[in-house]
Every structure is written in structure tokens, then in C-alpha cells.
N, C-alpha and C positions, 0 to 999 in steps of 0.2 A: 504494500500500500504506500503511495507517494505522500510527500509532505502536504501537497495541495489537497489530497483527499482526506487527510486526518485533521487538518486545521479547521477549527470551528469558527463560524462567522463572528467577527468582532466589529465594533464600531470604532472607527479611527478618526481622530481630528487632526488635520494638518493646519498648523497655526502659522499665520503670517506668510502666506503663499498665494500666488495668483497667476492665471494665464493671461491676464488682461493688462499687466503693467506697462507703462510707457517705457521704462528701462527693460529692454528685452531679455537682459540677463536674468532678471527675476522670473520671467516667464519660462526661460530655459531650465532654471532650477526646479520650478514646479513641475514641468512636463517630465523631466528626468525622474524626479521622486515618484510621481504618479505612475509612470511606466514600470518602475522597479516594484512598487507595492502591488500593482495590478497583476504583474507577472507571477509573483510568488504567493500572493494572497488574493486570488481573484474573487473570492466569495465575501470579502469584507465590505462593509458599508463605510464610505469615506466622506467625512464632512470637511469642507474647506472654509476656513475663516481667513479671508484676505485682510490686508491693511485697508484703512478707510478710503484710500484713493483708488482702489483697484478696479472699480466698475465704470471708469470714465469712458471706456470704449470696448465694445465686444468685437470690433473689426480686427483687433490685434491678435485675436485668439483663433486663427484660421483652423489649425489642425485640432485644437481642443474642441471647437464647435463641431468639426467633422467627425471626430472619433468618439468624444465622450459626452457631448451635449445631451443626448438622449439615454445615457447610461443611468439606469435606475438605482445604481449603487453609489453614485456620486452626487453629493448635495452641496451646492454653493450657498453660503450664508451671506446674504446681501448686507453690506455695511453702509453707513452714512458717508457721503463725500465730504463732510465737514470735519476738519481736524479737531476743532473745538468741541463739537458734539461727541466725537469719538472719545476724546479725553475725559469729558464730563461723565459719560456713561461708564467708562472704565473705572473712574473714581467711585461712582455710586455702587458698582459691582463689588469692589473690594470692601466697601463699608458694609454691604449686605452680608458678604461671606464672613467678615470679621464678627459681626453681630450674631450670625448663626452659630459660629464656633464657640462664642462666649456663652450663649444660651444653652448650647449642648453640654457644656461643662456643668451647668446647673440642672441638668436632667430634662431640658426642654428641647424637643425636636421640631424646629420650624423650617426644615429644609424645603418644604413644599412652596414657600414663598419665592424661592429661586426659580421655580419652573415658569413663572410669569415672564421672565426675560429669556428671549430665544437664545442668546449667547450662553448664559449660565445654564440653561436647559441642555444645550448641546454639550457643554463641559461635563455636566453631571451624567449624561447618557453615554459618554465616550468611555471605552475600555482603556484606551491609551492615547496620548497626545504626542504628535510629532512636531517638534519646534523647528521650522524652516528658517525663520528670522530673516528672510530675504538675503541670505548668504553671509551678511556681516552686520545685521541689525541688532544683535545682542551686544550693545556697546553704548558708550556715551560720547563717542568721538563726533557724532553728528549733532549733538545738543549744545546749545550756546550757554545754558545755565544748569545748575544743579537741580533746580525745580523742574525744568523740562525733562531732565534725565530721569528723575523720580517718576514723573507721570508716564514716561515711556516704559518703565519697568512694572507698572501696576498690573497689566494683564498676566505677566508671568507669576506675580505674587498670588493672583486669584487662582490660577491653575494649581500652584503649589499648595495653597491653603485648603483646596478641595481634596488634597491627597490623591490626585490622579497620577498614575505613573506616566512619566514623559521622557522622551528621547530627543537629544539634540542631533538633527540631521547634519550631514557634512557642511561645515561652515567655517568662517574665520572669526576668531574672538581676539580682538586687539587689546592691548593694555588699557585699563580703565584710568581716566584722568582724575576722577574724584574718589576720595576714600569712602564716602558714604555709599556711592554707587557700587564700588568694588565689594563692599560687605554684602549689599543686596545680591549682587551677581554670584558671589561665592555661596551664599545660602541656596540660591536657585540651582546652581550647577551641582552642588553636592547632594541635593535631593533628587537629581535625575538618576535614571537607571542606566543610561548610556550616553556618552558624548562622542560624536564623530567630528574630528578635526580634518580640514581639507589640506593642511600643510603643516610641516614640522614646527614652524615657529609658534603656531597655536598650541600644539602639544607641549612644547617647552614652557610657554607662558602659563598654561593651566597647571602644570606641575610646580612651577615656581610659587604660585599663589596658594598652593596647598590643596588642589583638587585631587581626589582619590585616583591614583594612576590606573587602577584596575578597570575603571569605567571609561578610559580615554582610548580611542582607536583612530588611526590615520586612515582616512577613506577618501577617495577622489570625489571631486565635485560631481553631483548627479547630472549636471548639464552635459557631461560627456556622453551619456547614453540617450539623450534626446534625439529623435529621428528628424532628419531634414525632410522637406517636401520632396515629391518625386522628381526625377530628372526631367521628365516631360514638362512638369509644371515650372521647374527652374528655367528650362530653355525658353518657355513662353514668356517669362518675366524678362529675361535678358533680351529677347527679341523686341519686346515692348519698350525697353529702355534704350534700344538702338545699339546693342553690343553684339559684335560678331564673335563666335566662339573660336574661330581659327586664329585669333590674335593672342599675343602674350598678355595675360591679364594679371595685374597686381592689385589686390584689394587693400584698401586702407579704411580703417574705422577711426575717424577723428573724434575727439571728445572735447566738449566745451568745459575744460577742467577748472577754469576760474570760477564758474558758477557753483561747482561742487565744493569749493573751498580747499581743493587739494593742491592748488598752486597759487602763489602770489602773482600780482599783475606783471611784474618784470619777468618772472620765469615763464609766464604764459606767453608774453610777447616773443620771447626767445623761441619757445615751442612753435609758435605760428610761423616764424621766419624759417626755422629748420624744416617744418613740414612743407612749406612753399618751395624751398630749395630741393627737398627730397623729390617732390613731384616732378619738378623740372629735370632732375637727374634721371628719373625712371623713364620719362617720355623721350628725352633727348639721347641719353647714353645707352639705355637698354632697349629702346624702341618698343616700350611696353604701353599697353592701354591701362590707365589707372581707373579703377572702379571704387568710388567713394561710397561706402556702405554705412547707413545710419544704424545705431543700436540703442537709441533712446529717444525716438520720435523725430519727425521731420522738422519741427520748429527749432529745437536745439541744434539739430544737424545743420540746418540752413545758416544759423548764426556763425558757427565755426567755419563752415564752408566759405562764407563771405569773407571772413578774416583771412583765410588761407589763399583763396583763389583770386582775390581782387587784383593782385599784382603779377599773376602768372601770365606770360605773354601768349603761349600757345596752349589754348584750352581745347583744341580739337580732339585730343586723345585722353581727355579727362571727362568721366561720366559720373554724374551724381544720381544715385538711384532714389529719387524723391517724387516720383509720379503719384505715389500713394503711400499710406502707412502699410508696411509689410509685417506679417507675423514672423515670429522668431524662427519658425521652421523654414520659411521662405528665405530669410536672411542667411540661415545656415546652408541652404541649397546653393545660393549665389556664392557664398564664401568657398564652398567646396569646389567650385569651378575655377578658382584662382590658381595661378602658378606660384604665387607668393602672397603672404598676407602680413600686414603690419597694423597692429591694433592697440588703441589706448583703452579699449573696453575689455575687461577680463573675460567675459563670456563670449565676446566675438572671437577672441583668441582661442578659447576652448572649442568653439565651433570649428575653427580652422584646424587645430591640433587633432581633434577627433576625426577629421576628414583627411588626415595625412597630408595637409598642406603645410609647407615650410612656413614658420611663423616667427615674427619678431614682436615681442611685447614691449609696449611703451608704458613703463610702470610708475605708479604713484603710491603703491602700497606693497608691503612684503608678500601679500597674497600672490602677486604675479610670480615672484621668484620661487615661492614654494610650490606652486602648481606646475610651473615649467620644469622644476627640478624633479618632480615625480616622473617625468617623461625623459629625463636626461637632456633637456633643452635649455637649461638655465643660462647658458652663455649667450642666448639670444634675447635676454631681458635687458632693457636699458632704463635706467632711472631718469625720469623726466626732469627731476630737480637739478641734475648736473649733465643734462644731455648736450652733446656737441655734434655738429654736423659731420665732422670727421669720423667719430665713433659710429654714428648712424650708418654712414656709407660703407664702412668696413663690415658691419654686421649684415647689411643688405647684400653686399658682394659675396660674402661667405655663404649666406643662405641661398642666394640665387645660383651660384656656381655648383652648389651641392644639392640642388632641389630634386633632381631625379633620384639620387641616392636616398634622400629623406623620404620620398614618396614610397620607395620600395621597402624601406624599413618600417 
């Protein structure tokens, strides 16, 4: 009897995950996690609680809608599109759960009041919670104040206080900036039954802050297993974008990094200049067609494109794939048709690496180095904070000259 046959149906909650995100990396993580769970536990019912912003557009979830929309074992929990409303509701929930636990100590069971809230109802009904955290969201690096950081961690406290078993899916956990948040995080991490880190630096950090080593495992990012759209569909997109497949195609995923707070203005301006010079080198010296591929929506993509392309003289061999918003599977399909890929988005790079496309990572975080290192490709990671044009060209020439060997391997 197989594992699939003996496994009893369970109710699974995937927390902070979505196929609809503007940042297609988040969608790639979700689709990879969903594929793995559906493969090994096909009878489980899966509830998905996305972040508050996740339902802005269903057009971004092409393969999800095609493959899973009518799956009666997957339930998407709709959230408010308001950050403020989401935060207030989370605060009310932690107050309700705290009150329930206090009354339980006095012999009073008032757990039924929690069933009036659909989120708490889902938490209570779940057998296990899978914490996706959007890849690196279990952190305070994106929060400008300690107060905002505390509000961000409230949903984790609710799950922990309900004594639900939970697992950290493959993700990056960076050093916490604030001591109070660090204590919150350690409490939540130590109560988990399993923590999957997607690079060695996360493993080291968790061990340093005193997390039980026995529950920490090094596991690749689940976006590696996400399937691209079909070759036929990819060819149709390339044709619509005016790209001929008999050309040398080099894909680039530019990131408007100053918006994310990952680079200061001066470093960003150097990055723009180097990208501009790189594109001119690729078209003039390698006689390649450059395919600019968005990975976080057309609006942001067009802003960085304007900064980079406005002073390029020959734009005839530069194509921006911005005729419409593409689903992450479509983007992966296009990336797979490139002879070389250069990316400032981690999951665009994962899409290329998983399709055996020679890849150069433009890094703003140690997660790049760690994930490339798992594949023996760490020498092709360049730190954007000290990026030079000379280093960039050396990496490009190395990867380009060895591209056939890399594809075979």
C-alpha cells in the first residue's frame, strides 16, 4: 500500500501565499508549494490565506485558474485590500484568542465565539499550518518602526496561541533588527514542528539565535518545481511580442530597486548606467537580441525601463515584453527560451536556473548567493552594492562562452 493510499485526509492552511501577487516570485513560491503538496497528499483539503493585497488581479494567475480554479479541495480565503483593515482585524483576533485562553484557565470554554470570524474559523479547523511568508516575510527588515513590526507578527502569534502545529516552508529568515521582534520570532520559531531554510546563511542564523537544530533543514526554494506554460503557448507570446526564435536571445529582468529600499539613490544610478552599458554591449558585441522581462508588474517594469533605455542609441534589438500582464508560468516559459539570463529578481533567476539557462544574479541580499551556491553557480552572483561594469562583462563573457556546457549539465 502506497503512502498516498494510507494518508488520511487533512485540512491544510497555507499562510501568506498567493497566485495573484504583483511580484511574480510570490506566485512562483505558491505554485511550487501547491504542486508538491498536491502530488504527495492529493486527498487533503487546502485552505489558502493570502496577504491583504493579493486579490488585486486574477489575470496574473493564468495556470492557477486553468489547473486549480475548479478544484474542490482548494479554498481561497478572500482578504480585504486595505492594509489598515487587515491590521485592525489581526489585532482584534489576537485579543479574542488571548481572552479565550485566559477564560479557559478559569474553566470556561468560549471557543465557539471564534467561529464567527472566517479566518479564526479556518485556523481552528486546520490540522496543520504551512507558513509560506512570501519567501522572506518573516522579518522586520521591511518595517520602518517597531510598532509596525509588532503588528506584522500578530497573525503568527494567533496561530501559535491556538496551539496549531505549523511548519515553516522553504524561506529566508534574515537577522532581526529589533530585540523585541527577535524575542517574538524566537518564540514562534521554537514552537514550530519544522523549519525549512532555503540557504545556508538562514540555517546558520537560526542556530546562532538558539533555535533547536533538530527542526532546521536546508531545502530548495519551491519555485524550482513550478511548471512553465507550454512551449506552444510560449512561442505564441514571443510571436506577439515580435521576437524571432532563430536569434540569440539574452533575457534581462531589471528591478526598480530604489523603490524597495534595497539600494540608495547613488548606487541605483550606478546600477542604471551599468545596465545601459551592458545592453549596448550585448547588442553590439554579441549581436544578441535583448529581451527585457518584467517580474513585478508592468508599471514598475516601465519605470526602470525608462531609466535604462532612454539613452540607448540602438533600440532595434531590445524588446520589452509589456503588451500585457503575464502570469509567472508565462514568464518562466519566455525565460526558458533565452540563451543567457541576467536577473535582479531572485525568482526570475530561479526560473532560469531550473530551465538550465546560464544565469547571472544581480544580488541585493544573501539569499541570491545561497540559492546559487546550492547549484554550484555562486561565482555568477554579483553584489549590486559594489557592482562594476568590468566585473559584469567578465561574468557575462564567462557564462556566454560556456553556455552550451551549462545547458548540458
